[in-house]
N, C-alpha and C positions, 0 to 999 in steps of 0.2 A: 637740423635739417629736416624738412617735411618729406613724407613719403613720395609726394608728387615730384619734388625737386630731385630726390634720389633716382626715381624712375626716369626722369628727363636726362640726368647725367649718364645713366646706363645706356639709354638710347643714343646719346651723342657719342659715347665711347664705341658702341657697336657700330655706328655709322662710320667712324674713323676707321675701325678694324676692317669693315666691308670695303672701304675705299682703298685701303692698302692691299687687301686681298685681290680686289679687282685688278690693280696694277701689277701685282707680283704673280698672281695665279698660284700662289704657294699652297693653297688648300682648296680642294674641290667643294664647292658649296653643296650642302646637304649631306656631306660625309660625316662620319662620326668625329673625325678630328676637327672639322668645322664647328660642330656644336660643343666639343670640348674646349676649344679656344674661346668660344663665346662665353662659356662659363668662367674661364680664367679672366677675361676682360671684365665681367660683372663683379667678380670677386675683388679685382683690383680697384674698381670704383668704390665698392664697400669699404675696403682698407683706407682709401683716401678720404672718404667721408668720416670715418672714425677718426683718423689723424686730424682732420680739420676741426672736429668738435672736441678733440681732447679725450676721446674715449678709446679704450682698448678691450674689446671683447673678442673671444674666438669666434671666427665664422664657422658655419656648419661644416664647411669642407675641412677645417682644421680639427674639428671634434672627431672626425671619422678615423 
């Protein structure tokens, strides 16, 4: 997977998250929880990209 493709996948996932959040109003946009959840979504995309390419490396969040 190319860097641009991964960036596109993250943007797509964040748009899906924002759509869900707009409908549910679960998290206030701009709050710390909102940005934390965005990070979780981005990490999930990274995990999916690794799985699709048959690679398993610890993400930065897993190293902490």
